Each structure stands twice: as C-alpha cells, then as structure tokens.
C-alpha positions as CSV (number, residue, x, y, z in Angstrom):
1,M,36.8,91.9,84.2
2,M,34.2,90.6,81.5
3,Q,35.4,87.7,79.4
4,S,35.6,88.3,75.6
5,D,35.6,85.6,73.0
6,D,39.5,86.0,72.5
7,P,41.6,84.3,75.3
8,V,44.7,86.9,74.3
9,K,42.7,90.0,75.1
10,D,41.3,88.4,78.4
11,V,45.0,88.3,79.2
12,F,46.8,91.1,77.6
13,N,45.0,94.3,78.5
14,I,45.9,97.4,76.3
15,R,45.5,100.5,77.9
16,K,47.3,103.9,78.4
17,L,50.6,104.1,80.2
18,E,50.1,104.8,83.9
19,I,52.8,106.0,86.5
20,S,52.6,102.7,87.9
21,D,54.0,101.1,85.2
22,K,57.7,101.8,86.1
23,D,57.4,99.0,88.8
24,K,55.9,96.6,86.1
25,G,58.8,96.3,83.6
26,F,58.5,99.4,81.7
27,I,61.4,100.5,81.4
28,E,63.1,97.0,81.1
29,L,60.7,96.5,78.4
30,L,62.1,99.5,76.4
31,R,66.1,98.1,76.9
32,Q,64.5,95.6,74.8
33,L,64.0,97.8,71.8
34,T,67.2,100.6,72.4
35,V,69.6,102.4,75.0
36,C,67.7,103.0,77.8
37,D,69.5,104.0,81.1
38,S,68.2,103.4,84.8
39,V,65.0,105.8,85.3
40,S,64.8,106.9,88.8
41,D,61.3,107.2,90.3
42,E,61.7,110.8,90.4
43,K,62.7,111.4,86.9
44,F,60.1,108.8,85.7
45,K,57.4,110.8,87.3
46,E,58.8,114.0,86.0
47,R,58.7,112.9,82.2
48,F,55.5,111.3,82.8
49,Q,53.9,114.2,84.1
50,E,55.4,116.4,81.2
51,I,54.1,113.8,78.7
52,E,50.4,113.9,80.8
53,K,50.4,118.0,80.0
54,Y,50.2,116.9,76.0
55,G,47.0,115.5,76.5
56,D,45.7,113.0,73.4
57,D,48.7,114.4,71.5
58,H,51.3,112.3,72.6
59,R,49.9,108.7,73.6
60,I,52.1,105.9,75.1
61,C,50.1,102.6,75.3
62,V,51.3,99.4,77.3
63,I,49.9,95.8,76.8
64,E,49.7,94.2,80.6
65,D,49.9,90.7,81.0
66,V,47.0,90.6,83.6
67,R,48.9,87.3,84.8
68,S,51.8,88.6,86.1
69,G,51.1,92.3,86.3
70,K,54.0,92.9,83.9
71,I,54.2,95.2,81.1
72,V,54.8,93.0,77.8
73,A,54.5,95.5,75.2
74,T,54.6,99.4,74.4
75,G,54.6,101.9,71.7
76,S,53.9,105.6,71.5
77,V,52.1,108.4,69.0
78,F,52.6,111.8,68.9
79,I,50.3,114.0,66.7
80,E,52.2,117.0,64.8
81,K,50.2,120.2,63.6
82,K,51.6,121.3,60.2
83,F,50.6,123.9,57.7
84,V,50.2,121.7,54.9
85,R,47.4,119.5,54.3
86,N,45.0,122.5,55.1
87,C,46.7,122.5,58.2
88,G,46.4,118.9,58.8
89,K,48.0,116.7,61.4
90,A,50.5,113.8,61.1
91,G,50.9,110.9,63.7
92,H,54.5,109.8,64.5
93,I,54.8,106.1,66.0
94,E,57.4,105.6,68.0
95,D,59.1,102.9,70.3
96,V,57.2,99.6,69.5
97,V,58.6,96.8,71.4
98,V,56.8,93.3,72.6
99,D,58.6,91.5,75.1
100,S,61.1,88.5,73.7
101,S,58.6,86.3,76.0
102,T,55.3,87.1,74.2
103,R,56.3,88.0,70.8
104,G,54.5,85.9,68.0
105,M,51.1,86.4,69.8
106,Q,49.9,89.4,67.7
107,L,50.6,92.2,70.6
108,G,52.9,94.4,68.4
109,K,50.0,94.4,65.5
110,R,47.6,95.5,68.5
111,I,49.9,98.2,69.7
112,V,50.4,99.5,66.4
113,E,46.7,99.2,65.5
114,Y,45.9,101.1,68.7
115,L,48.2,103.9,68.1
116,A,46.8,104.1,64.1
117,H,43.4,104.3,65.5
118,H,44.2,106.7,67.9
119,A,46.0,109.0,65.3
120,H,43.1,108.4,62.8
121,S,40.8,109.8,65.7
122,M,42.7,112.8,66.2
123,G,42.1,113.6,62.8
124,C,45.8,113.1,61.6
125,Y,45.8,112.4,57.4
126,K,48.5,110.2,57.8
127,V,50.4,108.2,60.4
128,I,54.1,107.3,59.8
129,L,57.0,105.6,61.5
130,D,60.3,104.3,61.0
131,C,61.7,101.0,61.2
132,T,64.6,98.7,60.5
133,Q,64.6,96.9,57.5
134,E,64.1,93.7,59.1
135,N,60.9,94.6,60.6
136,T,59.6,96.1,57.3
137,P,57.5,92.9,56.9
138,F,55.7,93.3,60.3
139,Y,54.7,97.1,59.6
140,E,53.8,96.0,56.1
141,K,51.5,93.4,57.5
142,C,49.8,96.3,59.5
143,G,49.3,98.3,56.5
144,F,52.2,100.5,56.1
145,K,54.0,101.0,52.9
146,K,57.7,101.9,52.5
147,K,57.9,105.3,51.4
148,E,61.3,107.6,50.8
149,I,64.2,107.0,53.2
150,Q,64.8,108.1,57.1
151,M,67.7,110.0,57.8
152,V,68.9,110.8,61.6
153,K,71.4,113.1,63.4
154,Y,72.3,112.0,66.5
155,F,73.8,114.5,69.1
156,V,75.1,112.3,72.0
C-alpha cells in the first residue's frame, strides 16, 4: 500500500462493502446505529448478492482499520430514478455509523463525502438523508441543509 501524506487515510481504508466484511464486525457496527439482529452467513450472502445486482444504484461503503482488520464505519446510498426534474435521479443516504472507538477522526465525514460523491457521479440532482436533531450539526458541516420534516410509518 502506498503511503499518503495523511496518516489517517493510510490506517483507515474506505471502499465498497465486501462479502468478507461480515467477519470483520460489519453487523456489530450496525448495532451501534439501530436494531440489527444477528444475521446468519447464509442470509448475509443472500442479501449481499441481492444488493450487488443493483450495481452502482445501491452502494454500501465501509472504512476498514487496516491495523486490526475491523470495519469501523459504514454508510449506504441508493439511487432513485424519478419522473420529476426531467426524469432525474436522487440519492438517498442511509445507515451512516462510525464505531464509538473511532469517533472524532473525521471518518463519518469521509463516509458521507464518499456517498455524496457517488450520487453526484451517478447524475443525481440531489442527495438527501434523515437524521436525528442531535446529528444535524454534523450533517450541516458536511454541506447538508435542513429541509421540511421526515415522516415514518413502521410495519413491525
């Protein structure tokens, strides 16, 4: 691996999710964000392959600590194809989480920038996300603005 001028980038490698990341703490990391039951290897493989079929329209990225081999941050973006805006596309960022042991190292910002860049490169006219009130200042630092309100209806 080539050394960069940024030691953090040398230690924390950002990339697409790989099937082997289940064994590197990916599911445990998601539990720091929300309810995430245990996922069997078979179910993980099934869902991974399903998501892979969407190609660049659904990107999950991770940051791996190359020293420990652990996944310490993740997020995803999916591309919605619309009729509005001249049949435009919108990116939806979801499931951004940084391991509690590595917070404050700008890894969340790297994840969000990676995902926003991917949406832009896919021709999206905007990228949106939902967050808690407490996380608003973080996303504002990443260039997002408050707009309207979120509504949700859970089925389970």
